[in-house]
C-alpha positions in Angstrom: 0.0 0.0 0.0 1.3 3.4 -0.9 0.7 6.1 1.7 -1.1 9.0 0.3 -1.1 12.5 1.9 -4.8 13.4 2.1 -5.3 17.1 2.1 -2.1 17.6 4.1 -3.7 16.3 7.3 -3.9 12.6 7.2 -1.9 9.7 5.7 -3.9 6.8 4.5 -2.1 3.6 5.1 -4.8 0.9 4.6 -7.8 0.3 2.5 -11.2 1.5 3.7 -12.8 -1.9 2.9 -13.8 -4.5 3.3 -16.1 -3.4 6.1 -16.4 -5.4 9.3 -20.1 -6.3 9.5 -22.0 -6.4 12.7 -25.0 -8.7 12.1 -27.1 -7.0 14.8 -26.5 -3.6 13.4 -27.2 -4.8 9.8 -30.6 -6.1 11.0 -31.5 -2.7 12.3 -30.7 -0.7 9.1 -33.6 0.9 7.3 -34.1 0.5 3.6 -32.6 3.4 1.6 -35.3 3.9 -1.1 -38.6 2.2 -0.4 -40.2 0.9 2.7 -39.6 -2.9 2.9 -36.9 -2.6 0.3 -33.7 -4.7 0.3 -31.2 -1.8 -0.3 -29.6 -0.6 2.9 -26.2 0.8 3.8 -25.0 -2.8 4.4 -26.1 -4.0 0.9 -24.7 -1.0 -0.9 -21.2 -0.2 -2.0 -19.5 2.3 0.2 -18.1 5.4 -1.5 -14.4 5.2 -1.2 -11.2 7.0 -2.1 -9.5 5.4 -5.0 -7.7 5.9 -8.3 -7.1 3.7 -11.3 -5.4 4.3 -14.6 -5.1 2.3 -17.9 -2.8 2.9 -20.8 -4.8 2.2 -24.0 -2.9 2.3 -27.3 -2.9 0.7 -30.7 -1.0 -2.6 -31.0 1.4 -0.9 -33.4 2.2 1.9 -30.9 2.7 -0.6 -28.1 5.1 -2.7 -30.2 7.0 0.3 -31.5 7.5 1.6 -28.0 8.4 -1.7 -26.3 5.3 -1.8 -24.2 4.0 -5.1 -22.8 0.6 -5.9 -24.2 -1.4 -7.4 -21.4 -4.8 -7.5 -23.0 -6.9 -6.1 -25.9 -10.4 -4.8 -26.2 -12.3 -7.3 -28.4 -15.6 -5.3 -28.3 -17.5 -2.8 -26.3 -21.1 -1.6 -26.2 -23.4 0.7 -24.3 -27.2 0.2 -23.9 -30.0 1.6 -21.9 -33.2 0.4 -20.3 -36.1 2.4 -19.0 -34.9 4.5 -16.0 -37.3 2.7 -13.7 -35.1 -0.4 -14.2 -32.0 1.4 -13.1 -29.1 -1.0 -12.7 -30.2 -3.4 -15.4 -28.2 -1.7 -18.2 -25.3 -4.2 -18.1 -27.6 -6.9 -19.5 -28.4 -5.4 -22.9 -24.9 -3.8 -23.1 -23.3 -7.2 -22.6 -25.6 -8.8 -25.2 -24.5 -6.2 -27.7 -20.8 -6.5 -26.9 -21.0 -10.3 -27.1 -22.7 -10.1 -30.5 -20.1 -7.6 -31.8 -17.3 -10.0 -30.7 -19.1 -13.1 -32.1 -19.2 -14.7 -28.7 -21.7 -16.0 -26.2 -21.7 -15.9 -22.4 -20.3 -19.5 -22.5 -17.1 -18.0 -24.0 -16.7 -15.7 -21.0 -14.3 -17.1 -18.4 -14.5 -14.3 -15.8 -16.7 -11.3 -15.2 -16.1 -8.0 -13.3 -19.5 -6.5 -12.6 -19.5 -3.2 -10.8 -22.3 -3.4 -8.2 -23.6 -0.3 -6.5 -26.2 -2.5 -4.7 -26.1 -6.2 -3.9 -29.7 -6.7 -5.0 -28.9 -5.1 -8.4 -25.9 -7.3 -9.0 -27.8 -10.4 -8.0 -30.7 -9.5 -10.4 -28.3 -8.8 -13.3 -26.6 -12.2 -12.7 -30.0 -13.9 -12.5 -31.7 -12.2 -15.4 -28.6 -12.3 -17.6 -28.3 -16.0 -16.9 -24.6 -15.5 -15.9 -22.6 -18.1 -14.0 -22.3 -16.5 -10.6 -19.1 -18.5 -9.9 -17.4 -16.4 -12.6 -18.4 -13.0 -11.2 -16.1 -10.7 -9.1 -13.6 -13.4 -8.0 -11.8 -11.0 -5.7 -15.0 -9.3 -4.4 -16.9 -6.4 -5.9 -17.8 -2.8 -5.0 -20.0 -3.8 -2.0 -16.9 -5.4 -0.4 -14.1 -3.3 -1.8 -15.7 0.1 -2.2 -16.9 2.3 -5.1 -14.4 5.0 -6.0 -16.6 7.3 -8.1 -14.8 8.4 -11.3 -12.4 5.5 -11.4 -14.7 2.5 -11.2 -14.5 1.8 -15.0 -10.7 1.7 -15.0 -10.7 -0.2 -11.7 -12.9 -3.0 -12.9 -11.0 -3.4 -16.2 -7.7 -3.4 -14.4 -9.0 -6.0 -11.9 -10.4 -8.1 -14.7 -7.0 -8.2 -16.5 -5.2 -9.1 -13.2 -7.6 -11.9 -12.5 -7.3 -13.2 -16.1 -3.5 -13.3 -15.7 -3.7 -15.0 -12.3 -6.0 -17.7 -13.6 -4.6 -17.9 -17.2 -8.0 -16.9 -18.6 -8.2 -15.4 -22.1 -11.7 -14.0 -22.4 -13.4 -11.7 -19.8 -16.2 -9.2 -19.4 -16.1 -5.9 -17.6 -19.5 -4.3 -17.2 -21.3 -1.7 -15.1 -24.4 0.3 -14.6 -23.7 3.9 -15.4 -26.9 5.5 -14.0 -30.4 6.2 -15.1 -30.8 2.8 -16.8 -27.5 2.9 -18.8 -25.0 0.2 -19.0 -21.6 -0.4 -20.5 -19.8 -3.7 -21.3 -16.3 -4.4 -22.6 -15.0 -7.8 -23.8 -11.3 -8.2 -22.9 -9.1 -10.7 -24.6 -5.6 -11.8 -23.5 -3.0 -13.3 -25.9 
């Protein structure tokens, strides 16, 4: 962990997550949006500090400059659903990205799904008919945190790392991007 000087007042030396849950406190939490709902502070991703960066180049530029090519974008797509179905955008975005790449979900070895809410992620996995054992192998945003503004780069970077660790060659990075929108990127490793 790299220590970061935070506004000149505090040095951050450890991650903010995962949180240490207290089952009794979790039971007492009120739903965030609707009475009787399943979304609470315990089932939502915490906002967290974070940063991520990706270097995206053409293959020829990488080769000319001696850069190691860790992965390539096979396809990407965005899609939207009615805003009342907020959080479901990854499903049609993934379907479009798979079609562009000439793949099916059976070809996907690992998935990084950014989850703002546990219920939303579970619904996307169920409705998309995704293999849950392939999703967020190192934990997702509910466990690790949701660094706004860097989540896209964070999930793609995590996906590539997991693909290398397990010698996977085809992965999916996808996320809800608000008001019913979704984005999906198919990543291939050599």
